[in-house]
Backbone bond lengths (Angstrom), bond angles and torsions (degrees), N, CA, C in turn:
res aa  C-N    CA-C-N  psi(-1)  N-CA   C-N-CA  omega(-1)  CA-C   N-CA-C  phi
1 X - - - 1.467 - - 1.519 109.60 -
2 X 1.329 115.89 132.44 1.443 120.66 178.33 1.525 108.32 -85.88
3 X 1.333 115.72 114.28 1.467 119.01 -175.53 1.517 109.49 -148.19
4 X 1.325 116.58 69.28 1.453 121.78 -178.09 1.529 109.61 -95.89
5 X 1.320 114.68 141.65 1.469 118.22 -175.58 1.523 112.02 -63.90
6 X 1.337 117.62 -24.59 1.456 119.63 -178.95 1.523 112.40 -95.12
7 X 1.326 118.00 7.37 1.457 120.88 178.17 1.523 109.85 -73.50
8 X 1.334 117.29 141.87 1.471 119.98 -177.55 1.528 111.92 -71.26
9 X 1.318 115.53 146.96 1.456 121.70 177.92 1.531 109.89 -76.47
10 X 1.320 115.88 134.13 1.461 122.32 175.96 1.525 108.80 -109.05
11 X 1.318 116.92 129.92 1.466 121.59 175.66 1.514 109.21 -96.61
12 X 1.330 116.20 118.97 1.455 122.82 178.84 1.523 108.17 -102.03
13 X 1.315 116.70 119.78 1.463 121.49 -176.85 1.516 109.57 -112.34
14 X 1.326 116.28 123.86 1.455 121.75 -179.88 1.528 110.05 -119.39
15 X 1.327 117.68 110.63 1.466 120.30 172.34 1.525 109.34 -82.43
16 X 1.318 116.91 143.85 1.466 118.92 179.61 1.519 110.28 -147.98
17 X 1.330 114.69 139.91 1.464 121.34 173.42 1.522 107.86 -139.59
18 X 1.335 116.29 113.07 1.466 122.10 -177.47 1.530 111.17 48.12
19 X 1.337 114.50 54.19 1.459 119.58 -173.67 1.514 115.03 -107.39
20 X 1.339 118.14 23.03 1.466 119.92 -172.33 1.527 113.60 -59.97
21 X 1.308 117.52 -26.48 1.463 120.72 -173.63 1.522 112.79 -64.12
22 X 1.330 116.42 -39.51 1.464 120.56 -174.88 1.527 113.18 -120.23
23 X 1.305 117.27 -1.10 1.458 121.98 -171.87 1.516 113.00 -60.48
24 X 1.318 116.74 -43.92 1.463 119.94 -176.60 1.530 111.17 -60.41
25 X 1.329 116.61 -42.78 1.466 120.19 -179.86 1.530 111.03 -64.73
26 X 1.324 116.80 -38.39 1.466 120.42 178.39 1.526 110.69 -64.76
27 X 1.328 116.90 -46.08 1.466 120.62 179.51 1.523 111.04 -61.43
28 X 1.317 116.49 -44.18 1.465 120.07 -179.67 1.523 111.30 -59.67
29 X 1.333 117.14 -35.33 1.457 119.54 -179.80 1.520 112.08 -69.42
30 X 1.329 117.06 -24.64 1.466 120.27 173.64 1.521 110.08 -76.92
31 X 1.316 116.57 -48.83 1.465 120.91 -175.43 1.522 112.46 -65.90
32 X 1.324 117.77 -19.43 1.464 120.93 179.92 1.528 112.69 -92.25
33 X 1.333 117.60 8.35 1.461 120.10 179.51 1.534 111.32 -61.03
34 X 1.325 115.21 141.04 1.464 120.00 179.03 1.519 112.16 -77.39
35 X 1.328 117.03 -16.53 1.457 120.77 178.43 1.520 110.65 -92.66
36 X 1.320 115.46 141.22 1.457 123.42 172.06 1.522 107.48 -142.86
37 X 1.339 119.93 152.47 1.461 127.49 8.30 1.528 112.32 -94.63
38 X 1.325 114.47 153.27 1.459 120.83 172.38 1.527 108.71 -146.05
39 X 1.325 115.14 157.10 1.452 121.34 172.60 1.519 107.99 -117.94
40 X 1.328 116.55 148.65 1.461 121.68 -179.11 1.524 108.51 -116.57
41 X 1.329 115.31 124.86 1.463 121.15 179.51 1.522 108.00 -120.66
42 X 1.322 116.71 110.08 1.460 122.08 177.73 1.526 107.91 -98.40
43 X 1.333 116.08 123.43 1.464 121.00 179.83 1.523 108.21 -112.61
44 X 1.309 115.40 114.35 1.460 122.99 -176.35 1.530 109.28 -92.51
45 X 1.324 115.32 115.13 1.467 121.49 -175.37 1.528 111.31 -88.76
46 X 1.337 115.36 56.69 1.460 120.31 175.50 1.509 114.96 75.04
47 X 1.325 117.78 37.29 1.464 121.16 -179.91 1.522 111.70 -62.91
48 X 1.334 115.20 148.00 1.463 121.15 177.71 1.527 111.09 -116.19
49 X 1.324 117.38 7.38 1.464 121.05 179.67 1.527 109.22 -103.97
50 X 1.318 117.99 -151.16 1.462 121.62 -176.69 1.518 114.75 -90.85
51 X 1.313 117.57 21.21 1.463 120.66 -177.74 1.524 112.54 -56.14
52 X 1.331 117.67 -49.30 1.468 120.48 -176.80 1.525 111.53 -62.90
53 X 1.322 116.74 -37.40 1.473 120.25 179.55 1.529 110.62 -64.08
54 X 1.316 116.96 -42.49 1.463 120.51 -179.11 1.521 110.53 -64.32
55 X 1.328 116.99 -45.40 1.467 119.72 -179.89 1.526 110.92 -62.96
56 X 1.333 117.08 -37.86 1.472 120.73 -177.71 1.520 111.91 -64.03
57 X 1.318 117.89 -23.78 1.462 121.14 179.05 1.532 112.17 -63.62
58 X 1.323 116.94 -23.58 1.463 120.40 -175.74 1.526 112.83 -90.58
59 X 1.318 117.29 -17.55 1.450 120.14 174.67 1.514 114.14 61.42
60 X 1.336 116.05 -132.24 1.452 124.65 -170.76 1.513 118.57 -51.47
61 X 1.339 120.16 -40.20 1.470 119.37 -175.36 1.527 114.50 -62.69
62 X 1.324 117.88 -13.06 1.459 120.38 -173.89 1.528 110.52 -124.97
63 X 1.330 115.12 132.89 1.459 120.97 169.09 1.521 107.83 -91.88
64 X 1.333 116.61 123.29 1.463 121.44 -176.01 1.524 109.24 -110.14
65 X 1.329 115.58 126.80 1.459 122.27 178.33 1.522 108.46 -121.67
66 X 1.311 117.16 124.94 1.457 122.29 177.37 1.523 109.26 -109.57
67 X 1.324 116.67 134.99 1.451 121.55 -178.41 1.514 110.18 -143.73
68 X 1.324 115.77 166.40 1.455 120.19 175.53 1.523 109.89 -68.95
69 X 1.314 115.57 149.91 1.457 120.92 -177.50 1.529 110.57 -63.40
70 X 1.329 115.79 122.57 1.467 119.81 -177.96 1.518 113.32 -144.14
71 X 1.319 117.84 2.91 1.457 119.98 177.65 1.521 113.35 104.04
72 X 1.331 114.35 166.29 1.462 120.24 -171.04 1.523 113.18 -69.16
73 X 1.330 117.75 -43.34 1.455 119.54 -178.21 1.521 112.35 -57.85
74 X 1.310 116.60 -47.78 1.463 121.06 179.97 1.526 111.29 -66.03
75 X 1.328 116.71 -34.78 1.465 121.35 179.54 1.525 110.93 -66.42
76 X 1.317 116.60 -44.36 1.465 120.46 176.39 1.528 110.96 -61.59
77 X 1.316 116.12 -43.95 1.466 120.11 -178.83 1.525 112.07 -63.25
78 X 1.331 116.00 -34.04 1.469 119.77 178.07 1.523 110.31 -63.93
79 X 1.315 116.32 -40.73 1.464 119.95 177.55 1.512 112.29 -67.04
80 X 1.324 116.73 -39.98 1.460 121.14 179.20 1.528 110.65 -61.22
81 X 1.321 116.89 -36.27 1.462 121.12 179.90 1.529 111.89 -61.92
82 X 1.330 116.74 -25.82 1.469 120.99 -178.64 1.528 112.59 -94.71
83 X 1.324 117.86 -8.29 1.463 121.73 -171.56 1.528 111.74 -71.47
84 X 1.327 115.78 133.82 1.457 121.90 179.78 1.523 112.55 -107.95
85 X 1.333 116.73 -7.28 1.455 120.67 -172.36 1.517 114.21 -78.01
86 X 1.321 114.70 161.91 1.468 121.97 173.81 1.524 110.79 -74.19
87 X 1.344 114.99 -25.48 1.459 121.07 -179.81 1.522 109.56 -123.16
88 X 1.331 115.06 150.58 1.458 122.20 175.86 1.519 109.55 -116.76
89 X 1.326 115.80 143.83 1.453 121.61 171.09 1.520 107.51 -151.38
90 X 1.318 116.60 164.58 1.461 121.36 -170.66 1.529 109.16 -138.24
91 X 1.328 115.69 153.83 1.465 120.18 173.89 1.510 109.05 -144.98
92 X 1.337 115.81 124.93 1.459 120.47 173.21 1.521 109.16 -65.86
93 X 1.313 116.43 147.20 1.469 121.15 -172.53 1.522 113.50 -73.75
94 X 1.328 118.34 -2.64 1.462 120.00 176.34 1.524 112.17 -114.34
95 X 1.333 117.15 4.63 1.462 120.91 179.34 1.523 110.35 -106.66
96 X 1.341 116.27 174.96 1.458 121.60 -174.54 1.525 109.25 -138.20
97 X 1.316 116.84 134.68 1.463 121.58 173.83 1.520 110.63 -88.92
98 X 1.325 116.57 147.92 1.455 121.32 164.61 1.531 107.46 -72.05
99 X 1.313 116.90 150.11 1.468 119.78 -170.61 1.538 113.49 -66.58
100 X 1.336 117.96 -19.31 1.468 120.36 -179.97 1.527 112.16 -101.86
101 X 1.325 117.55 15.20 1.464 121.29 -176.30 1.527 111.56 -55.96
102 X 1.305 117.11 -55.92 1.450 120.33 -177.82 1.525 111.80 -66.60
103 X 1.314 117.40 -40.24 1.464 120.78 -178.32 1.524 111.27 -60.46
104 X 1.322 117.24 -44.41 1.459 121.08 -179.97 1.525 111.39 -63.65
105 X 1.323 116.34 -44.48 1.462 119.55 -175.90 1.527 112.22 -72.30
106 X 1.322 116.90 -41.16 1.461 119.68 178.44 1.527 110.77 -63.02
107 X 1.327 117.20 -41.40 1.462 120.68 -179.14 1.525 111.46 -58.42
108 X 1.334 116.67 -35.41 1.458 120.91 -178.68 1.524 111.45 -81.45
109 X 1.330 117.19 -49.10 1.467 120.06 -173.09 1.529 111.85 -68.09
110 X 1.333 117.48 -25.52 1.451 120.75 178.01 1.530 112.18 -74.92
111 X 1.345 116.38 -19.14 1.461 120.25 -177.27 1.518 113.18 -107.37
112 X 1.320 117.04 -19.01 1.460 120.82 -174.46 1.533 110.31 -111.46
113 X 1.309 115.18 151.07 1.463 120.71 -179.22 1.529 109.09 -86.56
114 X 1.335 115.11 70.09 1.463 121.38 179.77 1.519 109.18 -130.26
115 X 1.330 115.22 159.01 1.461 120.75 179.72 1.516 112.89 -91.35
116 X 1.329 115.85 -30.60 1.467 119.19 -176.56 1.521 110.16 -151.01
117 X 1.326 114.83 153.30 1.460 122.39 -179.28 1.522 108.59 -128.86
118 X 1.338 115.73 133.36 1.458 122.30 175.65 1.528 108.97 -113.72
119 X 1.325 116.20 174.88 1.456 121.84 174.42 1.515 109.02 -150.03
120 X 1.321 115.19 178.31 1.463 119.69 -177.55 1.527 111.50 -79.61
121 X 1.319 114.15 157.77 1.457 122.67 -177.39 1.534 109.26 -125.50
122 X 1.329 116.09 136.19 1.460 121.27 175.87 1.531 109.07 -110.72
123 X 1.311 117.09 119.95 1.455 120.61 176.87 1.533 110.17 -79.41
124 X 1.338 115.59 148.17 1.467 119.81 173.24 1.520 108.93 -148.37
125 X 1.322 115.30 146.48 1.455 121.20 177.93 1.526 108.52 -84.68
126 X 1.312 116.47 128.89 1.459 120.94 -176.57 1.527 110.79 -57.06
127 X 1.328 118.08 131.59 1.467 122.09 -170.90 1.521 115.34 -60.41
128 X 1.335 118.58 -24.62 1.465 119.25 -174.78 1.530 113.42 -77.68
129 X 1.320 117.69 -9.91 1.462 119.67 -177.19 1.529 110.93 -71.65
130 X 1.341 115.83 140.96 1.458 119.09 177.68 1.525 110.05 -78.94
131 X 1.328 115.16 175.64 1.465 119.92 -173.58 1.528 112.36 -62.10
132 X 1.339 116.79 -36.63 1.460 120.42 -179.59 1.523 110.92 -63.91
133 X 1.330 116.18 -46.13 1.466 119.70 179.67 1.525 111.25 -67.01
134 X 1.328 115.95 -39.35 1.456 119.97 -179.10 1.527 111.53 -62.58
135 X 1.320 115.93 -38.09 1.464 119.85 -177.14 1.525 112.59 -70.64
136 X 1.334 117.17 -17.87 1.466 120.58 -178.38 1.522 112.81 -91.99
137 X 1.344 116.61 -1.94 1.466 121.22 -177.07 1.521 109.98 -107.10
138 X 1.296 116.24 127.96 1.455 121.88 176.30 1.526 108.54 -87.60
139 X 1.318 115.61 115.80 1.462 121.32 -176.47 1.522 109.53 -122.58
140 X 1.327 116.50 123.77 1.463 121.62 178.17 1.528 109.87 -68.48
141 X 1.320 116.91 127.35 1.464 119.86 177.38 1.522 111.98 -74.82
142 X 1.319 116.04 -36.41 1.460 120.67 -177.74 1.531 110.07 -90.46
143 X 1.323 117.39 146.54 1.467 119.99 175.37 1.532 111.21 -59.54
144 X 1.310 115.47 148.73 1.460 121.04 -178.44 1.532 109.61 -124.95
145 X 1.335 117.80 152.82 1.462 119.57 175.96 1.528 110.63 -57.04
146 X 1.320 116.53 132.37 1.458 121.02 -173.76 1.517 112.87 -92.78
147 X 1.319 115.98 75.88 1.466 119.47 172.93 1.523 107.44 -81.74
148 X 1.310 114.35 77.36 1.461 122.36 -171.51 1.518 107.99 -152.37
149 X 1.328 116.29 151.41 1.463 119.01 177.80 1.527 111.26 -62.96
150 X 1.330 117.58 -31.59 1.470 120.79 -179.73 1.521 112.38 -69.17
151 X 1.327 116.77 -19.45 1.461 121.28 -178.67 1.524 112.09 -106.03
152 X 1.315 117.65 10.31 1.474 121.80 -175.35 1.521 111.28 -111.16
153 X 1.320 114.65 141.83 1.461 122.50 164.09 1.526 105.96 -122.33
154 X 1.332 118.22 128.83 1.455 121.43 -174.59 1.530 109.73 -134.40
155 X 1.319 115.09 142.38 1.458 118.85 173.35 1.535 108.47 -63.85
156 X 1.316 117.20 134.39 1.468 118.90 -177.40 1.526 110.85 -62.09
157 X 1.326 116.91 -38.81 1.457 119.88 178.98 1.521 111.03 -62.25
158 X 1.329 117.03 -38.06 1.466 121.22 178.23 1.520 110.76 -69.39
159 X 1.333 116.03 -39.22 1.465 119.82 178.94 1.522 110.58 -57.56
160 X 1.318 116.54 -43.18 1.464 119.57 -176.37 1.521 112.72 -75.85
161 X 1.338 117.93 -16.04 1.461 119.38 170.64 1.527 110.08 -63.96
162 X 1.331 115.40 -33.35 1.469 121.25 178.96 1.521 110.49 -82.66
163 X 1.325 115.97 -41.36 1.461 121.05 -178.49 1.510 111.98 110.48
164 X 1.306 116.52 174.40 1.462 122.98 -177.66 1.528 111.19 -69.44
165 X 1.325 115.24 168.32 1.462 120.66 175.99 1.523 109.65 -68.60
166 X 1.317 115.71 144.41 1.455 120.26 177.20 1.525 110.16 -68.12
167 X 1.334 115.90 145.78 1.462 121.37 175.29 1.530 110.97 -107.40
168 X 1.324 116.48 15.37 1.466 121.09 -176.29 1.513 114.07 -91.13
169 X 1.341 117.21 -5.79 1.460 120.01 -173.06 1.522 110.70 -124.15
170 X 1.327 115.57 147.21 1.473 120.80 171.39 1.513 110.59 -81.31
171 X 1.316 115.65 -31.69 1.463 122.07 175.50 1.526 108.11 -131.00
172 X 1.320 115.61 155.69 1.448 118.93 169.84 1.507 116.66 89.75
173 X 1.332 118.52 13.26 1.470 119.68 -179.59 1.533 110.93 -62.32
174 X 1.349 117.29 -33.38 1.459 117.96 178.49 1.529 111.14 -73.41
175 X 1.329 117.65 -40.25 1.462 119.81 178.04 1.528 110.12 -59.02
176 X 1.311 116.25 -43.15 1.458 120.79 177.67 1.523 110.71 -59.45
177 X 1.329 117.34 -46.27 1.464 121.20 179.97 1.523 110.85 -63.48
178 X 1.322 116.48 -43.97 1.465 121.09 -177.49 1.534 111.12 -63.78
179 X 1.323 117.79 -41.09 1.461 120.62 177.79 1.528 111.19 -64.80
180 X 1.328 116.46 -37.10 1.466 119.48 175.68 1.531 110.77 -65.36
181 X 1.338 116.34 -38.79 1.463 120.89 178.68 1.527 110.89 -63.34
182 X 1.325 116.73 -41.24 1.456 120.36 178.43 1.519 111.41 -64.47
183 X 1.324 116.89 -40.04 1.465 119.93 179.11 1.524 111.57 -61.87
184 X 1.330 116.01 -33.85 1.464 120.29 179.96 1.525 112.45 -81.87
185 X 1.323 116.61 -6.97 1.453 120.09 177.76 1.511 115.07 83.20
186 X 1.331 118.18 22.61 1.458 119.42 176.09 1.523 110.05 -61.56
187 X 1.311 114.82 141.48 1.461 121.27 -176.19 1.529 109.75 -95.63
188 X 1.324 115.88 140.37 1.457 119.98 -176.74 1.518 109.60 -147.82
189 X 1.319 115.61 164.24 1.462 120.39 170.78 1.521 108.96 -145.41
190 X 1.327 114.74 159.50 1.463 122.93 -177.67 1.528 109.05 -113.65
191 X 1.325 116.28 115.83 1.461 120.09 174.80 1.525 110.12 -70.37
192 X 1.330 118.53 148.45 1.470 120.98 178.87 1.525 113.21 -79.66
193 X 1.333 117.25 -6.72 1.462 122.06 -174.69 1.527 111.82 -84.01
194 X 1.334 116.35 145.82 1.465 121.21 170.13 1.522 107.83 -76.41
195 X 1.330 116.25 120.57 1.460 119.97 -177.71 1.528 112.68 -120.50
196 X 1.347 116.88 -11.17 1.465 121.32 -178.71 1.526 109.18 -136.29
197 X 1.319 115.28 138.93 1.465 120.83 169.87 1.522 107.44 -108.38
198 X 1.334 115.88 118.59 1.463 121.26 -176.41 1.523 109.51 -97.48
199 X 1.317 116.02 118.54 1.455 122.22 -177.88 1.530 110.47 -80.59
200 X 1.317 116.07 131.44 1.459 122.18 172.08 1.525 107.82 -105.66
201 X 1.330 116.75 124.06 1.459 121.05 -177.62 1.512 109.55 -146.75
202 X 1.301 116.75 177.73 1.466 120.52 -172.30 1.531 112.54 -63.10
203 X 1.322 116.51 -39.01 1.459 118.85 -175.41 1.518 112.09 -68.24
204 X 1.351 117.07 -48.83 1.462 117.09 -175.89 1.524 112.74 -76.62
205 X 1.325 118.12 -12.89 1.452 119.84 176.53 1.526 111.84 -88.12
206 X 1.326 117.17 -28.59 1.470 120.24 -177.96 1.523 112.19 -94.81
207 X 1.348 116.87 -17.87 1.463 119.82 -176.86 1.518 112.21 -70.11
208 X 1.328 116.91 -22.77 1.453 120.01 -176.74 1.525 110.61 -84.15
209 X 1.321 115.20 74.80 1.446 121.30 179.91 1.523 110.22 -68.40
210 X 1.325 115.30 160.89 1.461 120.00 -178.21 1.521 111.33 -57.46
211 X 1.355 116.85 -39.42 1.463 119.54 -179.11 1.524 111.20 -64.91
212 X 1.346 116.64 -35.11 1.455 119.89 178.80 1.520 111.42 -70.34
213 X 1.335 116.83 -35.85 1.451 120.27 -178.15 1.522 111.71 -65.59
214 X 1.315 116.85 -18.72 1.462 119.66 175.22 1.518 111.32 -62.40
215 X 1.343 116.58 -22.62 1.460 119.50 176.66 1.525 110.99 -58.60
216 X 1.345 117.32 -39.14 1.455 120.43 179.52 1.527 110.92 -60.18
217 X 1.324 115.53 -41.47 1.465 120.34 178.68 1.524 109.64 -63.90
218 X 1.333 116.95 -44.16 1.463 120.86 -179.87 1.530 111.09 -61.85
219 X 1.322 117.03 -39.90 1.463 121.03 -178.54 1.529 110.85 -65.14
220 X 1.323 115.73 -47.89 1.466 119.59 -179.22 1.531 110.37 -63.96
221 X 1.324 116.43 -41.54 1.471 119.98 179.12 1.526 110.51 -61.80
222 X 1.324 117.25 -43.58 1.461 120.77 179.63 1.521 110.99 -61.55
223 X 1.340 116.09 -38.72 1.460 120.03 179.23 1.526 111.31 -66.76
224 X 1.329 116.62 -43.32 1.458 120.71 178.71 1.525 111.42 -64.81
225 X 1.327 116.16 -40.90 1.463 119.95 177.90 1.517 111.38 -61.13
226 X 1.328 115.78 -39.97 1.469 120.51 179.84 1.518 110.00 -64.87
227 X 1.332 117.50 -41.66 1.468 120.95 -178.88 1.536 109.99 -65.65
228 X 1.334 116.56 -42.15 1.469 118.75 179.68 1.536 110.72 -63.56
229 X 1.329 115.62 -41.91 1.458 120.75 -176.95 1.509 112.14 -64.01
230 X 1.355 115.99 -32.73 1.446 119.65 -173.86 1.524 113.83 -101.99
231 X 1.327 118.03 10.05 1.454 120.72 176.29 1.528 110.04 -70.73
């Protein structure tokens, strides 16, 4: 285990809304990281299930924040406001980190002149799904580049150069942030290692309604408009 007194603190922010089904596995994947020190901030976006009970089982290692339901962007921003670390990273409450995720990214970002580091993501179909549900889900067999908040480690100072996550979208708050980061010229690199396992399940596949997917179109259009305006 890497645990040097001069190692930088990493703030891990986990947004959750009615996530009791997979929450424990996600938390365990953070607590089993080979890199230390880190802090874990779980922000509960008004859950009505057993989320708070599960988090309370872990006690001291986790800071738990409960708030009224207001969406993912605002939930992430609430966690960022509490973060004390030099670096920020995020994990969705239904996904899982590989145990060396933080160690790999810290080793690179501490030596390279970059603002953020990503890694590859492996999709998997949640084991509890029956054959009918499994057959309706498209799952990539090969790992894919993880352009996702769960696969990112970013310097906190660099994050604030871009600004907080937008609260204007139901989906796509990270895409919006990432496009803003690119416009500002933030430097990044992609590790070849799989560092995140992304769970595919009934909730996250059905939640993306057609009306919500329009957010992606709005985000890309806003980015293109900004580029044209500033040419």
